[in-house]
KEZA-407744 format. One line per 8 residues: their letters; for each residue x, y, z of N, C-alpha, C. Coordinates in steps of 0.1 Angstrom, whole numbers. Layout:
! KEZA-407744
A	X/Y/Z/X/Y/Z/X/Y/Z | ...
This chain:
! KEZA-407744
MRFRTYLQ	-200/201/18/-190/196/27/-178/205/27 | -173/207/39/-161/216/41/-151/207/49 | -139/209/45/-128/201/51/-118/211/58 | -112/206/69/-102/214/75/-92/205/82 | -80/211/85/-69/203/90/-65/207/104 | -74/212/112/-71/216/126/-84/213/134 | -81/211/147/-91/210/157/-93/223/164 | -104/226/169/-107/238/177/-109/234/191
PGEQRIIR	-105/243/201/-107/239/215/-121/234/218 | -122/224/225/-135/218/229/-139/206/219 | -133/205/208/-137/195/198/-133/181/202 | -124/180/212/-120/166/216/-133/159/221 | -142/166/227/-155/160/231/-163/154/219 | -163/162/208/-170/158/196/-163/146/190 | -149/146/190/-142/134/185/-146/122/193 | -147/123/206/-151/111/214/-166/107/211
ELTASVAA	-174/117/210/-189/114/207/-190/107/193 | -184/113/183/-185/108/170/-179/93/169 | -168/91/175/-162/78/175/-171/68/182 | -177/72/193/-186/63/201/-199/60/192 | -203/70/185/-216/69/178/-216/58/167 | -205/55/161/-205/45/150/-206/31/156 | -205/29/169/-207/16/176/-198/5/170 | -186/9/166/-176/-1/161/-164/-2/170
FHDYEVEI	-163/6/180/-151/7/189/-155/4/203 | -145/-2/210/-146/-4/225/-145/10/232 | -150/11/244/-150/23/252/-135/28/253 | -126/19/255/-112/23/257/-106/29/244 | -111/24/232/-107/30/220/-113/44/218 | -125/46/222/-131/59/221/-123/69/229 | -119/64/241/-111/73/250/-97/76/243 | -91/67/237/-78/69/230/-80/80/219
AGELADEN	-91/79/211/-93/89/201/-94/103/207 | -101/104/218/-102/116/225/-88/121/231 | -80/112/236/-67/115/241/-58/121/230 | -59/115/218/-51/120/207/-55/135/203 | -68/137/204/-73/151/202/-69/160/213 | -69/155/225/-64/163/237/-49/167/234 | -41/157/230/-27/159/228/-25/170/216 | -33/168/206/-32/177/194/-35/192/199
LSKGSETS	-46/193/207/-50/207/211/-40/213/222 | -35/204/230/-26/210/241/-12/213/236 | -7/204/226/7/206/222/8/211/207 | -3/210/200/-2/213/186/1/201/178 | -2/201/165/0/189/156/15/185/155 | 23/195/153/37/192/151/44/186/163 | 42/191/175/48/186/187/42/173/191 | 29/172/190/22/160/195/24/148/185
GYHFFLAE	25/152/172/26/142/161/13/136/157 | 2/142/162/-11/137/158/-18/148/150 | -20/145/138/-26/154/128/-41/149/125 | -50/159/125/-64/156/122/-68/162/109 | -77/156/102/-84/161/90/-99/159/93 | -106/169/92/-120/169/96/-129/172/84 | -141/166/84/-152/169/74/-163/175/82 | -168/187/77/-180/193/84/-191/195/74
QEGEIVGF	-203/193/79/-215/195/71/-224/204/79 | -227/215/73/-236/225/80/-231/227/95 | -218/229/96/-212/233/109/-210/221/118 | -214/209/114/-212/197/123/-201/188/118 | -192/184/127/-182/174/123/-188/161/120 | -187/156/108/-193/143/104/-183/132/101 | -171/136/101/-160/126/99/-147/132/102 | -137/123/104/-123/127/107/-113/116/105
TCFGEIPC	-101/120/102/-90/111/103/-80/116/112 | -72/108/118/-61/111/126/-49/103/121 | -38/110/119/-26/103/114/-13/109/119 | -2/102/118/11/107/123/22/99/117 | 34/106/116/46/99/111/50/89/121 | 54/77/117/58/66/125/72/70/130 | 74/70/144/88/73/149/99/64/143 | 110/70/142/122/63/137/121/58/122
TRGRYDLY	112/64/114/111/61/100/112/74/92 | 114/72/79/114/84/70/102/82/60 | 93/91/61/82/91/52/71/80/54 | 71/74/65/62/63/68/52/69/78 | 39/67/75/28/73/84/19/62/88 | 13/63/100/2/55/104/-11/63/103 | -21/57/98/-35/62/98/-41/56/111 | -42/64/121/-47/59/134/-62/58/134
WIVVKKNC	-69/67/128/-83/67/128/-89/72/115 | -100/66/111/-109/72/101/-123/69/106 | -131/79/109/-144/77/114/-154/86/107 | -165/80/103/-175/88/95/-188/85/102 | -196/96/105/-209/95/112/-217/84/105 | -225/77/112/-233/65/107/-241/69/95 | -249/80/96/-258/84/85/-251/90/73 | -238/92/74/-230/97/63/-222/86/56
QGKGLGRE	-222/74/62/-215/63/56/-221/58/43 | -213/52/34/-217/47/22/-220/57/11 | -216/69/13/-218/80/4/-206/86/-2 | -194/80/1/-182/84/-5/-174/94/4 | -179/97/16/-172/106/25/-159/100/30 | -160/87/34/-148/81/39/-137/80/29 | -141/77/16/-131/77/5/-125/91/3 | -133/101/4/-128/115/2/-119/119/13
LLRKTEEA	-123/116/26/-115/119/37/-101/112/36 | -101/100/32/-89/92/30/-80/98/19 | -87/102/8/-79/108/-3/-73/121/1 | -80/129/8/-75/142/13/-64/140/24 | -65/130/32/-55/127/42/-42/122/35 | -44/114/24/-32/109/17/-25/121/11 | -32/130/5/-26/143/0/-19/150/10 | -24/152/22/-18/159/33/-5/152/37
IKTRGGQK	-5/138/38/6/131/41/17/132/31 | 13/131/18/22/133/7/29/147/8 | 21/157/11/27/171/12/38/171/23 | 36/163/33/46/163/44/58/154/41 | 58/148/29/69/140/25/67/125/27 | 54/122/30/50/108/33/51/100/20 | 56/87/21/57/78/10/49/66/12 | 46/62/24/38/50/27/29/53/38
IYVETSSQ	17/47/38/7/48/48/4/34/53 | 4/32/66/0/19/72/-13/21/80 | -21/10/79/-33/10/86/-35/-4/93 | -40/-4/105/-42/-16/112/-57/-18/116 | -62/-30/115/-76/-32/119/-77/-47/123 | -89/-50/127/-92/-63/133/-96/-73/122 | -94/-86/125/-98/-96/115/-112/-101/118 | -118/-96/129/-132/-101/132/-142/-97/121
EAYFVTRR	-152/-105/120/-162/-104/109/-168/-90/109 | -170/-84/121/-175/-70/122/-167/-60/115 | -155/-63/112/-146/-54/105/-144/-57/90 | -152/-67/85/-151/-71/71/-153/-59/62 | -163/-50/64/-166/-39/56/-154/-29/56 | -148/-28/68/-136/-19/69/-125/-24/61 | -122/-37/62/-111/-42/54/-113/-41/39 | -125/-43/34/-129/-41/20/-127/-27/16
FYERCGYL	-131/-18/25/-129/-3/22/-115/0/19 | -106/-5/28/-91/-2/25/-87/-8/12 | -91/-20/9/-87/-27/-3/-92/-20/-15 | -105/-15/-15/-110/-7/-26/-103/6/-28 | -97/11/-17/-90/24/-18/-75/22/-21 | -71/10/-25/-58/8/-30/-48/3/-19 | -53/-1/-8/-44/-6/3/-42/-21/1 | -30/-26/3/-27/-40/2/-25/-46/16
EIGRFPDF	-31/-58/18/-28/-65/31/-14/-70/31 | -6/-66/41/8/-70/41/11/-78/53 | 2/-80/62/5/-89/74/-7/-91/82 | -6/-103/89/-16/-107/99/-9/-112/111 | -13/-107/123/-7/-111/135/-18/-119/143 | -17/-132/143/-28/-140/149/-29/-137/164 | -42/-138/169/-45/-136/183/-39/-123/189 | -38/-113/181/-31/-100/185/-40/-93/196
YEDGDAKV	-52/-90/192/-61/-82/201/-67/-91/212 | -70/-103/209/-74/-114/218/-74/-127/210 | -76/-138/217/-76/-151/210/-87/-150/199 | -83/-154/187/-92/-154/176/-93/-141/169 | -86/-131/173/-88/-118/167/-74/-113/162 | -71/-114/150/-58/-110/144/-57/-95/141 | -46/-90/142/-43/-76/137/-40/-78/122 | -48/-70/114/-46/-71/99/-39/-57/96
TYCRDLPA	-28/-58/89/-21/-45/85/-21/-43/70 | -25/-31/66/-25/-27/53/-15/-16/50 | -11/-15/37/-1/-5/34/-5/1/20 | -2/13/18/-4/20/5/8/28/2 | 15/26/-9/25/35/-14/19/47/-20 | 24/59/-16/19/71/-22/28/74/-35 | 22/75/-46/29/77/-59/37/90/-59 | 49/89/-64/57/101/-65/52/110/-76
E	53/123/-75/48/132/-85/58/135/-96
């Protein structure tokens, strides 16, 4: 497995395809992931505020994260996306991508990472993943995405060195 912190021209298509392939996201969410990749490639990570961390296996992108500093905060970051190809799930790649992303955020002066996800049963495994990785549930916003679907917010403090 090889990891890198940059997108190459044309990889926004791969980001869209990979996000769609896990069958966990709505079409509009897949498009948003692609738009963040478009922004990153057209403006650069620093200007766009969208940073990518990618996992490659035999030249194929099999996972990625996208994160950025939360505007008007100091050292607070959102983890916008973590996506792992279906046949690579359950093998520790998501945990490794998250760990490497946390290190990258910490290097940038990050102190806290926030993650949002759905309360629907289909996201149970996702919520347990964050909890097993040391994220604490800090809030629920009832009926946020739609009636009966709360937004669940997690946070992790990054330890000072």
